[in-house]
C-alpha positions, -999 to 999 in steps of 0.1 A, spaced: -133 483 -104 -145 495 -71 -176 518 -68 -171 549 -48 -193 578 -37 -212 600 -62 -210 573 -89 -172 577 -92 -156 544 -102 -119 537 -93 -101 511 -113 -69 499 -97 -57 483 -129 -50 501 -162 -84 511 -174 -71 532 -204 -39 546 -218 -30 578 -237 -14 578 -271 12 604 -280 27 593 -313 13 589 -348 28 554 -352 13 540 -321 -20 557 -329 -21 538 -362 -16 505 -344 -43 514 -319 -68 523 -347 -61 490 -364 -69 473 -331 -101 493 -328 -111 481 -363 -103 445 -352 -125 448 -321 -97 446 -295 -97 482 -284 -122 510 -282 -117 548 -279 -121 560 -244 -142 590 -255 -168 604 -231 -150 590 -201 -139 614 -174 -102 614 -166 -86 635 -140 -69 636 -106 -84 624 -73 -71 650 -48 -60 644 -12 -93 657 2 -114 634 -19 -122 660 -45 -120 649 -82 -105 674 -106 -115 665 -142 -91 672 -170 -101 695 -198 -113 672 -226 -101 697 -252 -65 694 -240 -66 656 -233 -46 631 -254 -64 604 -274 -71 575 -251 -79 538 -257 -92 510 -235 -97 473 -240 -130 465 -258 -134 431 -241 -138 419 -205 -103 404 -209 -88 438 -200 -52 446 -209 -44 409 -212 -67 407 -242 -50 438 -256 -16 421 -253 -28 390 -271 -43 411 -299 -11 430 -303 8 397 -307 -18 384 -332 -17 416 -351 -46 436 -365 -42 421 -399 -39 385 -412 -1 385 -406 7 380 -369 32 403 -353 47 375 -334 44 337 -331 32 326 -297 40 294 -280 25 289 -246 41 268 -218 75 273 -234 106 284 -217 128 308 -237 165 302 -231 180 326 -258 170 353 -282 192 360 -312 192 388 -338 186 375 -374 202 389 -406 183 418 -420 169 428 -386 145 413 -362 148 386 -336 
């Protein structure tokens, strides 16, 4: 995050993301409950115009947005999604492992 004039902060990474589907919103809410995400309410979003003017979007028309709750940023979000918001992990992780092949299993899945 780089400070700019008039208290405007510019984040060159992915500071937040918008949710447009009910299914993904459910996953995000589970991750909020688990402490991996937070709702990005009260944060100004908009467009920085060519002349340096910031045009804020209308909050009443804005989609629901989330952002990482920790200092780990989007990396922490990815790890939380792999762990799953419940006791059952969504995927098993093995670090320092090279994947040589992925096969479909009977009944669906990989």
